[in-house]
N, C-alpha and C positions, 0 to 999 in steps of 0.2 A: 338622339334618345339610342337607335339602331346601332350609331358608330360606337356609343359609349359602351353599349354592351360588348360587341365584337372585341373591342379595346380590353376590357375587362375579362373577358374569356381567354384571349390570347396573352392576357398577363398573367391567369392563373396555371398557364403552362410552362411558367418561368420556375415554377416550384415543384420538384421531384417528390418532395415529402414535407410534411410539418417537421418542423427541430424537436418537437417533443411527443413523436409518434410510437417511439419504443419500439419501431420495427426495425429488428436486428438479421442482420444476413454474414453469414460467414462463419468463423470461429466463435464458438459459446463454451461455458463452462469451464474456462482456462485454468483457474486456479488449481481444481482438483485434478487434473490430466497431468499438470507441471509438478505438483506434490508429490503425485505417483513416481515421477522421472527422479527428483529429488532425491526422495525417500528410498528407490531402488538404487540409485546409481551411489549414492552416500551411505548405505547400510553399514553400521560400524566401523566407519571411518574415522580415524581420533582428529586429525585437522582437515578444516572445511574453509572455505575463502569465499566471501559473497560480496556483491555491490550492491549498495542501499542508494537509489536514487528517490527522488519526491518530487511533487511540484511540476509535471512536463506539462499540464494544461495547456495553453495557448503555444508554445514556444516547438512547434514541430520539426524545425532545421536544427534545433539545438538536440532535439532528443535522437531524429536521424544521426547527428554525429555522435553521440552517446553509442549508439548500436554500432556503428563502425567502428569506433574506439574499442571498445569490449569487446569484441568479435576477433579483435587481434589477438587478444589476449589468450593465452593456454592454461592459466593457472585459477579463473574464476568458475565457482561449482555452481553459482545460481545467482540470480539477481532477484532482489525486494525492491518494490515499487513501493512507498508509505503515502502512494494517494494523491487527489487533486489530478487524475487523469485529466479531466474535462474543466473548462472554466466557466462555462453555465449550466453544466448538465445536460448539453443538447446530445440527440443519438450521435450524429454526426461526428460530433468530436470523439467521444468513446471509440467510435469505428474508425477514425483514423489515427488515433493514437495506438490503438490495438494492433492494425495492419503493419504499423512502424516496428512496435515491438516486437512481432511474429518474425523479425527478421533477427533476433537473436539469437545466437548459434545454441546457449545454454538453456534451462529452464530458467521461469521467472513467475513470480506472484506478486499480485497488488492488491493494495489495503484501500479502503473507501474512505476518501477525503471529501472536505466539509463542501468544497465546491462542486462535489460529484454526486451531491443530494440535492441540488437545485433542481427547478421543474421535476420533471419525472426521470432524473438522470438515477436515484437509486433503484429504480425498476431495472434499467439499463443495465447498470452495474452487475446486479444480480444476475441476470440473464447471460452478460458475456463472462463476468469472472466467477461469480457464486455471493456466499453469503458475507455479511457485514464481519462478522466474529468466525476466525478460522483458525488453526493449527497443524504443525506438520513438524517432522522430526527429522533432522539433518545430521547424520551420524548418529551423536550420543546428545545432540544439541536440541530443545523443544522450542521451537518458535512460538509464540503466542501473539496472534495478530487482533488488535481490537479495534471497533468502531468507538471512537470517543468524540466524535461530533454533538456533541449535545445540545448546542443551539439550534442545528437543524432540525430536530426532533420535537421541540417545544416541549418537553418531559413525558411526552406520549408513548414513550417506550423506554425501557431503562438501557441509560448511555453513561458509562459501562455497564455492560452487562453483567451482573454478579452472579446472577444465576449460570449465565454459561461460564464462569469462572469457578464456581464451585463445582459444577459436572466434571469440569476437565480434572480439577484436583483430586476428586474421586474415583478417576479412572486414568490415572496419567499411564502412559506407556511405559513398560519396563525397563527399557532399555535406556532412558534418560537418565542425564548426569549433569546436566545444565539445563539453564533457562535464560531466552532473550524476549523480550516483550516489545512488539513494535507496534506503534499507531500512529496516527496522523497528528491531532491536537494533543498537546502535552499538559498535564494537570498544571492549575493556576495561569492557564490560558481562558479569555475571555470566552471561546468557544467548550471549553470543556465544564463539566458539572462539578464545579467548586465545592458543593456542599457534601461531596463524598471526598473530597480529596485526603483528608485525613484516615480513611479507610480503605482509599484504594490501594497505596503504596504496602500496608499491612498484608493484604489480599495477595499481591505479588512476591512478597518475601516468602510465602509458604510454597511457592514453587522451588523444585529443586536448584540448588546452588545459582540465585541469579546472579547473571552476569552484569549487565547494563538493560537500558531500555533504549529504543531509538524512535525517533520521529520527523515530520519534515514540518510543513506548513508556514512556517518563518521565513523562509527561504534564505537562510544563510547558513555558514557552517559553525556549531556553536558546542560546547560540552560543558556541562552544567552538575552539580551535585544537588538536586531539589530538595530534595528532603535533609539534606544532612547526613545520610546514612552510608555514605560511600559508595550508591550505585548510581552512577553516572548517567545523565539523559543525553545522547548524542543527536544531535540536530544534522539532518545534510542538506545542503542549499538546493533552490528550485534551479530546474534546467536551462532558464536563462543565465546563469552564472557558469555553467559547463563544469560541474563538478560534483561528484559523488563519494561518499565514504567507503573506504574499502575495509572490511573487517576479514582478521584472519582469527580462529579459533583453534587453539592447541590445548593438552590435557593441562596445562599448567595456566589457563587463562585466554584472555583475548588481546589484540593490538587492532587499533584503528587507526587510519591517517586520511586526509582529504587527497583526491586524484581530480587533478584538473585535463579536461579533454579539448 
């Protein structure tokens, strides 16, 4: 019996922390910090270029390769991560991915993905990155970043949060001329609250000059006119496929294409 207890105690020493302990060391509140950099650097700029990645989760080496590849470029103003930073919502997953992405030369912000909601993941996401719904202005473009992971909340919270959208519509920054809406899960997906799909798109149309919607989740590159209203939904691939979408916004509209690394 004594030997069993000693072995048990020795075994416990192998675990530095519980994977869902939510103890976060290092950089926190990253979205707010990087949004300040984006808004300050790009204030009044007519042409901006950003890289859109998503679903890095378990693919750490591929994410490192993305950072190395994008850092060689001089023309990317910021990086937008579409969510699923973690695979199981474990604290160490967020920290590992955060530390890799902190190697980016340019500012970057991250959305909440459905895998990020597992376990205590949302609490860790909130601490490292910030609130699940947020927005910022790059140049003259409003980026509306939404939590659309409805299934993870079991309808206990409004997802998408129309109250947040209404408040933003009533308090639009004066310099905004265009809008891009980013999310992790798109309308019509099983994870989306499709009870509100028909009213979701009209809400988005109320924002100034809606350009397009962008999302991740599906792990592949795709472009679809989901509502038949000429507002395209662009899906970026997962990190495993070593690709991201490059967007260039100009006074005349926008261009997008897949970049492999």
